[in-house]
C-alpha positions, 0 to 999 in steps of 0.5 A: 024790047023783045030781048028784055021780054025773053030774059023776063020769061027766064027770070021767073024762077026768082020772081018773089026774091028779086022783088024783095032784092029791088025793094031792099036796094030802093029802101036803103041809103047805105049799101056795101057790096061784097065778094069772095077772097082772091077775086077773079074776073066774075067776082070783081065784075059782078060787084063793081057792075052792081056798084055802078048800076046802083049809082047811076040810078040812085046817085044820092045812095052811099055805096061801097065795095069791099075786099082786096084789090087784085094784084094785076086787074087793079087798076088795069080793069077795075077800080080800087076797093073802098077801105072804110073804117069799122065805124061805117058799119055801126049804122044800118046798111044793106049787104049784098054778096056776089059770087060767093055763098060760103062764109069763110070765103067772103073777103070782108067779115063785116057783112055780118053787121048788116040789117039785111043780107042778099046773096047773088051766086052761081055756085052750089049752095053750101050754107044759110047766110042771107035774108034773101038768097038767090043761087042759080047754078045754070048760069055761066057767071054771077054777072050773067045771073046779076044782070038777068035779075036787074033786067027783071026789076019792076021799075025802069033803070038806066044802064050805063057803060061802066056797069055794062062793061063790068058785067061783060068782063065778069061774064066772059072771064068766067065762061072763057068767052063763051067756051065752057059748057055752062054757056047757053042761049040765055048767056048770049041774050045777056051779052047782047043786052050789054053790048047794046049798052054801047060798050067797046069789045076791043077795049075790053078784051085788049085790057083783059088780056094785056100781057107784059114782057116779063110774062114770057118768062113765066110762060117759058118756065111753064112750058119747059117744066109741066108734067102729064099723067098717064091719063092726060092730066097736065099740071105745072108746079110753082113753088114759092122760090120759082114765084120769087124768081119769076117775080110773080105772086101766088095769085098770079100763078094760076093765070097760065092754066089755060095754056093746056087747053084745046091740046089733043091728049090733055083732058084736064089741066091744073096749076099747083101754086104754093101759098106761104100765107102763115094763116093758111099755108098750102098749095093752091090748085086751079083745075080746068077740063073740057069733057069731065066733071071735075068739082067732085074731086075739087070738094074732095081736096078742100075746094069746089066750083063748077063742072069744068072749072074748079079750085082745090088745095093740098097741105104738102106736095106728098098729097099730089100723087093722090090728087093727080090719080083722083083726076085720072080715075075721072078720065075714061 
């Protein structure tokens, strides 16, 4: 196909590593697929898209997916994660880690027991963890990168609807349905391939953005309580009590962050949500931007991410003025 030839041209950068990726998947009968904690569309979509791709083409292989289930995406969008005992990891297996390259953010630490480790990610590399390490920060999503790699494998493979649907959800979830600056011609070529597998976009988008009536209470609270800095940084704060009153979790606190996108006068927007987890009590921040590069500030405040979509955290709200000032300083 012409499309696959075009993608092949764009896949030469990782040719050596990708050949090893395919070789290891074909060689190992036991494969565990990992991704980051507090999963988003891309982490889950890439992880489960790869799961279905491998099972469709190698049904005899034992493939498991690791990590915590999402509070709302599971089971609405994604299947539940596997819960293997420690004994499962005592036999040889291949670990494939999707959408994360930082050890402390991988959802299940048992990846370290693998004989071989592969990482496929689109975040800036922070440490050496894998035997085969493929990171491409030019891709809008890990799902986009993963599909590109799979289309460049040497052998011919089946592309089922479940694999394609999961990959598509991962990709559009991370690039804002092709709105972010990370979207380019390659992104649309990958989308074209996935759509060509017979997926239904109406079903996908309907499931991704389905809301409950109670969600209107959350939206109403945010619209009545948000703040805007002098330079146009909009933000809302959801402390633990408000989360309980609104019947939402910390993880769901960031879901309304894009209420403030495409509004004149708002240049950067954030959700600030209290996490009372005794292991790491903090305020988790999701940051989005239209024109300004924000991941430097995110890194400064204990996080990181992409140019226009990042995450950070602060220990107490006393640090919030400094954080907002740092974002204000980006705005000309």
